[in-house]
C-alpha positions as CSV (number, residue, x, y, z in Angstrom):
1,M,-35.8,8.3,15.2
2,R,-36.5,6.5,11.9
3,R,-37.7,9.8,10.3
4,T,-34.5,11.5,11.4
5,L,-32.4,8.8,9.8
6,V,-34.4,9.0,6.6
7,V,-33.9,12.8,6.4
8,F,-30.2,12.5,7.2
9,T,-29.7,9.9,4.5
10,A,-31.6,12.0,2.0
11,L,-29.4,15.0,2.8
12,L,-26.3,12.9,2.3
13,L,-27.5,11.8,-1.1
14,L,-28.4,15.3,-2.1
15,A,-24.9,16.6,-1.1
16,G,-23.3,14.4,-3.7
17,P,-19.6,13.4,-3.7
18,A,-17.1,15.6,-1.9
19,A,-15.6,18.3,-4.0
20,A,-12.1,17.6,-5.2
21,L,-9.2,19.9,-4.3
22,P,-8.0,22.1,-7.2
23,S,-5.1,20.6,-9.2
24,A,-1.9,22.6,-9.2
25,P,-0.8,23.9,-12.5
26,G,2.4,22.3,-13.8
27,F,5.5,24.4,-13.6
28,R,9.2,24.4,-14.5
29,V,11.6,26.9,-12.9
30,T,15.3,27.4,-13.0
31,T,16.8,28.2,-9.6
32,L,19.5,30.8,-9.0
33,D,22.1,28.1,-8.8
34,G,21.1,26.8,-12.2
35,R,19.1,23.7,-11.2
36,T,15.8,23.0,-13.1
37,I,12.8,22.0,-11.0
38,D,9.9,20.5,-12.9
39,S,6.7,19.7,-11.1
40,K,6.2,16.6,-13.3
41,G,9.1,15.0,-11.6
42,L,7.9,15.9,-8.1
43,I,4.2,15.0,-8.2
44,G,3.8,11.5,-6.8
45,Q,7.2,11.8,-5.1
46,K,7.1,14.9,-2.9
47,V,5.0,17.4,-1.2
48,I,5.8,20.8,-2.6
49,V,5.7,24.1,-0.8
50,L,5.8,27.1,-3.1
51,R,6.5,30.4,-1.3
52,F,5.9,33.4,-3.5
53,Q,8.0,36.2,-2.0
54,A,10.2,39.2,-2.8
55,S,13.4,40.7,-1.6
56,Y,11.6,44.0,-0.8
57,C,8.9,42.3,1.2
58,K,9.5,42.8,4.9
59,P,7.5,39.8,6.1
60,C,9.3,37.6,3.6
61,V,12.6,38.7,4.9
62,K,11.4,38.3,8.5
63,E,10.1,34.7,7.9
64,S,13.0,33.6,5.8
65,A,14.9,31.9,8.6
66,A,11.8,30.1,9.8
67,L,11.1,28.9,6.2
68,A,14.7,27.6,6.1
69,Q,14.1,25.6,9.3
70,V,10.9,24.1,7.8
71,A,12.9,23.2,4.6
72,E,15.6,21.5,6.7
73,K,13.2,19.7,9.0
74,Y,11.1,18.2,6.2
75,R,13.6,17.7,3.4
76,D,14.3,14.1,4.3
77,R,10.6,13.5,4.8
78,G,9.8,14.2,1.1
79,V,9.0,17.9,1.1
80,E,10.5,20.3,-1.5
81,V,10.4,24.0,-0.5
82,I,10.8,26.5,-3.4
83,A,10.8,30.2,-3.0
84,I,9.6,32.0,-6.1
85,H,10.7,35.7,-6.1
86,V,8.1,37.7,-7.9
87,Q,8.4,41.1,-9.5
88,D,12.0,41.2,-8.3
89,V,15.3,41.8,-10.1
90,T,18.1,39.2,-10.1
91,S,20.7,41.5,-8.3
92,D,18.2,42.1,-5.4
93,V,17.4,38.4,-5.1
94,H,21.1,37.5,-5.0
95,A,21.5,40.1,-2.2
96,F,18.6,38.5,-0.4
97,V,20.2,35.0,-0.7
98,E,23.6,36.4,0.5
99,A,22.0,38.0,3.5
100,Q,19.4,35.3,4.4
101,K,21.4,32.1,3.4
102,P,18.2,30.1,2.6
103,T,18.4,26.3,2.7
104,Y,15.6,26.1,0.1
105,A,15.6,26.5,-3.6
106,V,15.2,30.1,-4.9
107,A,13.9,31.0,-8.4
108,L,12.6,34.1,-10.2
109,D,9.2,35.1,-11.6
110,P,9.7,38.7,-12.5
111,R,6.5,39.0,-14.6
112,L,4.3,36.9,-12.4
113,N,3.8,34.2,-15.1
114,L,3.9,31.5,-12.5
115,G,2.4,33.5,-9.7
116,N,-0.7,34.4,-11.6
117,R,-1.3,30.7,-12.4
118,F,-1.4,30.0,-8.6
119,G,-3.7,32.8,-7.7
120,F,-1.0,35.2,-6.4
121,R,-2.4,38.4,-4.8
122,G,0.6,39.7,-3.0
123,T,3.7,38.7,-1.0
124,P,4.1,36.6,0.9
125,Y,1.9,33.8,-0.6
126,T,2.3,30.2,0.3
127,V,0.9,27.2,-1.7
128,V,1.2,23.6,-0.5
129,I,0.8,20.9,-3.1
130,D,0.3,17.3,-2.0
131,R,1.8,14.2,-3.7
132,K,-1.4,13.9,-5.8
133,G,-0.8,17.3,-7.3
134,E,-3.6,19.0,-5.5
135,M,-3.4,22.4,-3.8
136,V,-4.2,21.6,-0.2
137,A,-3.4,25.0,1.2
138,R,-3.1,28.6,-0.2
139,V,-2.2,31.1,2.5
140,H,-1.9,34.9,1.7
141,G,0.1,37.0,4.1
142,E,2.4,36.7,7.0
143,G,2.2,33.7,9.4
144,A,1.9,30.9,6.9
145,V,5.3,29.6,7.8
146,R,4.3,29.1,11.4
147,R,1.3,26.9,10.3
148,L,3.3,24.8,7.8
149,P,4.5,22.1,10.2
150,R,0.9,21.2,11.1
151,T,-0.1,21.1,7.4
152,L,2.9,19.1,6.4
153,D,2.7,16.6,9.3
154,G,-1.0,15.9,8.4
155,L,-0.1,15.4,4.7
156,L,2.8,13.2,5.4
157,K,0.7,10.9,7.7
158,Q,-2.1,10.5,5.2
159,N,-0.1,10.5,1.9
160,K,2.7,8.1,2.3
161,P,4.3,7.2,-1.1
């Protein structure tokens, strides 16, 4: 028993400190309605959900209503949902907004300047940033919106401002 405890303690010491989560790059976007969102003003105050999507992405269109429900449910709990339309043109994004009526902020990133800084590899791509500015989730592909409530509930319980 004592030998097992010594081995376990040695393994813990060799493992070192837990690895920190990657810090999110700072960003500043202008939404379609002209509002400027700067991550500097959000870090420490809100949990941020960045949803990289496009008007031509079928899963993005399909999940838009569910993302709007998440945005509504968590808005008053300190969560900011921002859709970043990548490699998209303004007229198509306006048509997407007209058709989908999102309740979350929508901005453009036509050249992937922001997307590439967050590890974008295709739409849809969802990044969750906690109040400390760390990327706690990065989910490629369809289905991320279904998992957001569990992620957000966990973060909101542990990271109260």
